[in-house]
N, C-alpha and C positions, 0 to 999 in steps of 0.2 A: 370160366377162363375159355378165352378165344384161343382157337388154335391158330397156329402160327401157318403162315404158308411155310409149304415145302419148296427147299432148294433143288432145283435142277442143273446136274452139271453138265455140260454139252462141250464135247470132245470133236474139234472140226478135223477135217481130211485135207483133199489136193487144194493147194496154194495157200493152206492156213500157214506162213512162215512170216514173221516180221525181225528180219537181223538185227535191227536197229535198237528194237525193244529188248529183242534177248541178249544181245550185249549189255544193254543197261541193267538189265536184271542180273547179271553174270557177275558185273560189279558188286552188287547189292547183297545178293544173297547166296552163301554158298552151298545151297542145294542145288543150284545148276550146274557146277561142275562136278558134282557128285553123283548126278545122274548121268552126265555126259562122258565122266570117267568110266560109269559101268557098260555104257554103249558100246564104247571104245573096246571094249575087251570082247565086244560081238564084230564091230565092224574090221578088226584087227583077224579074226578069227575067220570071217567070210570073204573080206575083200582087202586084206594087206593093208588098211590104209586107219588112220586115226580119224573120226569124225571130228573131235573138239579142236584138229586143226584146222580143217576147212572152214569152222565156226568162229573160232575166236582166235583168228590168226589179225594181222595188223591192218586188214582192208576186211570191213564187215560186209560179207556175201547177201544178197536179197535172193528172191526165188526165181529170178529169171538167171543168177549166175550156177543158183546150184542146179537148174533143169539142163544148164550145160554142161554139167560133170555126168559123173556116171549116175544111172537111175535111182540107186540105191542111197545114195546122197540126199537126195531131198527127203525121200520117203523116211529117213530114219531121222533128218533134221525135224522134220512137224513131228515124228512120234515123240523124240526126245522134248521138244518144246511142249508139249501137252502134259509127260510125266513130270519135268520138272515144274511146271506151273502148278500140277497137283500138289507135288510133295509140299511145295511152299505153304498153298493153301491150308493143306493138313498140318503143319507144323503149326501152324497161327490158331489154329482150334477151328477152322472153318470144316462145317461137315455137309455133304449133300446127301438128300433122300432116295434120290434116283440119278443114277449115270447113264450119259444118251452118247453114242458115238456115233459121226457121220461118214459113213464108209470106212476110210481108212483110219479115222478116229475110233471105230468100235473097238479096234486092238488096244489102244489106249485105256479105253475106257473099262473093259476086262482087266485091264493089267492093274488100274487103279483101284479096282475091286477086290484085288489079290488072287484071281484067277491064275495068273502067272507072275512070276517074277519079271522085274523091270529088265533083266538081261534075257529071258526067254522070249519075252512080248519084241524086244528087239529082234531075236533069231525068226520069230514069226513074219515080221517087216521084211526080214534080208531073205526067207523062203520065198516068200510073196514075188519079190523083184528076181529073184535066180530063175523060180519054176517059169515063170513068164518068158523070160530071155530065152530059156535054154529050148520052148518048144518051138520057135522059129514061125510064128505067128504073124497073120498077115498084119501089116501096120494100120494104125487107126488113130482117131483122136476123138476129143469130147469139147462140149460147147453148149453152153446156156442160151433158151428162147426166150424172150418174152412173151411167153401164151402157157395158158393151163395146159395139164396133161392131157385132156380128152382130143384139144385142139393138136397137139404136137403128135400123138399117135394116130391122126387121121392123114396128118403131114407123112409120117414114116408108111404108112399103108401106100400112099401114092409115090413112094420112090420104089417101094417093093422087094428091097433087100432084105432079107431074114436077118441078118447081121447086124442089123441098124437098129436100135432099140432106144426106150427113154430109159437113162441111168437114174436121175434122180429128180424128184417131185419136191423142190423145195417151198413153194408157195403158189399159189393163185396164178401168178404172171411170171413163174419162172421154173421153165423145165430142162432140165438137162438130157441133151444127146448124147449117146456115146455107138462107134460104129466106125467100118473100114474108112480110108479118107476118101476113096471116089464115092462113096453115099453121101458121106458126110459134105462133102462139097455139093452135091447136089440138093441136099437138105437145108444147105445154110443159103445157097443160092434161090432156091424157092421161097424160104422165110422171109429173104430180104424182099421178091416181088409182093409178096402180102403185107408187107409192112411191119413184118416181126423183127425186131432188133435181135442182134445176136453176139455172143463173147465168147473168145477161145477160154477152156479151161487149163489151167499151168497142171498138167497130168501127162507121166512119162509114158503113160498105158491109155488104153480105152477100156477102163474098169466099166460093169455091169453091162456086158453085152455077152451073146453068146461067141464071139471070136475068141473068148477064153476059155472056152469048154474044156478044150483038152488039159488045161492046166489043172483043173476041180481037183481030180481024184488025186493027183501027185502030191498036191499041196496039202489035200488033207490026211495024208500018210505021213507027211513029214511032220506035221503039228500035232499029230495025234501021240507021236511019239514024247512029246516034251510033259512035264509034270504038271497036270492041272490040278486046282484045289478049289475047294469052296469057294463062291462069292460070300465076300462079307458087307456089300453093299448091291442092294438091287440094281439088274443093267436092262435097260429098257434098248431093243434093236431095232431102229426105222427099216430095216431089211427083211426081218422075221415079221415084224407087225406085234410081237409080244415080249415079255419078258423073259430073259434067260431061266432056264429051269435047274436044278439040281444034277439031272439024270444027263443034260445034253452033252453031246461029244461036241466040245468046242471046235477043232478042228475040222469037222465036215461043215459045220454052219459058216466059219469064215471062210470055207473053201466055195462054197454056196455064194458068198459076196461078189466073186467072180462074173456071175451071169445073173442076178439077181436085183432088181432095182432097190434105190434108197427112197424109202416116202417120208420126208422127213418132216411134211406138214402134217400126215397124217399122224405119224408121230406126239407132234406137238399139241394138236388137237385132242388127241387122247390122253395125254398126261394132264392138261389141263384141265379136262372134263373129269377126270378121277378124284380131286379135291382143289386142295388150295394152293396149285401149282402156278404162282405167281411171282417166282423169282428164278432167275436164268443166270449163270453164270458159265461165262466160255472160258475153256481151259485149255488154251493155247494160243498160237500167234493168229494175230488180227482182231478183228471183231466183226467177222460176219454170220455167224450163225444167231448171235443176238440181235441182230438186227431182221434176220427171217422170222425170227418169233415174233417182233412185231408186226410182220407182215402178214404172217398167219393168222393170228388171234385178234387182227384188227386194233383200231385206237380205242375202241369202248374195254377193252381187256385192262389196257396199263400195264403191263407186265414191268416188275422191275427187274434190270438187267447190268450185269458189270463184264467187261472185259479181263484178260491178265496180262498177257505178253503183246500189248498195243500200248503206241505213245496216243497220249491227247495232245490237243491243239496248244497244251501250254509245256509240252515234253514230258509229262508226268505218265509213269508207268501205270495202265488201268490196275496191276497189283494191288498198288497203294490202298486205293478206293474199295477194292474186293477185300482186303485183309481188313479192312478198317470198319466196313459194314457186316461182314461173315465172320471175321474171326471171334473165337470166345478164349481170350488169353483168363488164364485161371483166377478165379474170383479170390480177393485177399480179406483175410481178416484185419481187425485194426492194427495189433501187432506186426505181421507180414508188413503190412501198406506202411508202417512207420520205418521198419529196417529197410526195406528198400528204397523210401523216400531219400533216407538218409545218405544212400550210393547216388541214386541219379538223379534226385532233383532236390538238395538238402533247403533250395530256397524256396519251396512250392508249399502251401498249405495244402489240408488234407484234400479239401474238392479239386483242386488244382492237379494235385498227382492223382486223385480218381479218373480224373477225365482224361489225363498224360496216357496212364497206363490202361485206361480202354481203346486210346488209340494206337499205341504203340507197344502194349505187354504183349500180344501172339510173336510180334516179331523177335521180341528178346527171348519170349520163352522157345522158339523155334531155334536162333542162335545158340541159345544155350544146349538145346536138345542136340542139334549139328557136331559143336565142341566137344560136348562129352563122347558121341559116336565116334569122333575123330581121336580122342583120349585115349578110348577102351581101347579102338583097333592098333593104336600105336602099342601100347603095351602089351597086346597079343603076339605083336610080331615078333618077340623075342629080345634074347638080351642082347646088347649092341645096336637096336634101333628102338626099343620102348620110349614111350614117353617118360619123363622124369617123373619120381615119386614125390611125394611130401616128406619133408624133412618130421622127424620125431618131434620137433618143438611146434610143427604146424604147417599147413600149406605156405610155399614159396608165391607170391604174386606171380600170376601168368604162369604158373606150371602148366606143361600141357597144350599151351594155347599161343595164338599168333597174335602178338601185342599188338602190332599196326591191324589187324582184321577187324579186333575187339576196339579199337581206339578208331577206326572207320565206321562202325557202328554206332558208336556212341555220339561222335560228333554230329553224324547224319540225325538222330534222333533228337538230340539238343537245338540243333539249326533248325527243325522243323516244328518242333515244340515252342522253340523263344522267337522264333521268326527271324534269325543272325543270319547272315551269310556263314557258311563251313568255316570259312577261312578264319573267319574270330576265333573257333576256338581249337586255338594250338596247343601243343602238349603240353606247354606249361601253363596253361591257361587255369583258374581255381573253377571245377564245375562243380 
């Protein structure tokens, strides 16, 4: 039997937010609301505001608007987007062999591996912001240069500022520099004279530079107080250049990220060289890391890649293709297939329903898990707030389930499967 290619899940960092894609996913997948509701409890705890009200209001925000707000807004938005996308993939049956975070994304990767709860991961992000803000450190900035790491390090030596450093090595022709504003302006001016193109990085702080050294022990102490659990999935750190180990003190290691560089290109090469790591899915906003993978490995490798919270030229969510290709809905025996076909596709033959289930079964299973969790949570709240119980003669249609949400989900599934506009499937149509 041919060994399957490993799936590497990539969790992006600074700038990885697509407001339009997140809004589209919010309308389609209930997991988005669930994850951000949990993050809201932390944003209220730390900052007395609900992040959801910023992200899911009448106007869809993009990164520029988030950066104009308080620093925590963009950081928690990036973190939450990744965790919500991961939950949707997991509910759809998708699995990853290795999780990899890029800078801020490493926190999301550790939460996805269940080292921390979603709420504690949000607390880590909140502490990260607060600790840096309270240190009163020198202002700085980050920028990407179109040159390899060795050339950029030579340029940094020329500037002669010990706080200026390589922050990220993304691939052979892109290196991110971080440091004090004055030193950065000199570095960018020299780069332009040398014909090296530059681009600012959307980040509220200059990460991965000695500027942040005073914040390291403070942050480590705060994260060390949180409940750390065993990893359920291997996590490879481009900062450490290795997998996390069971006895690692995650608070101390995450604190080192403040001053150590992200060697993303080296991480991708290492994982690809370990085995059949030819499939990469980017879990979060935009589709930046998957493009970097192609540049790192070169055209000969031809890795398969998927995005999630990004919109294609046709306006479709990357999640749709990722779930279809990576999701694994429960296998159905002949009896279960006939039963489900009678409910969801009474006019479809056995072969057509099997194809339908392969494409959308993961979404249906995920929706069922979500609604069951909400139903149980409602019952657990106690008398007066509990979801309605089934009558003695049998369950009532729609008990504990929002009829509109289920109707919308079924309407979308039929529209996609039969290639008709959603408007055709009104409530009184015979499905």
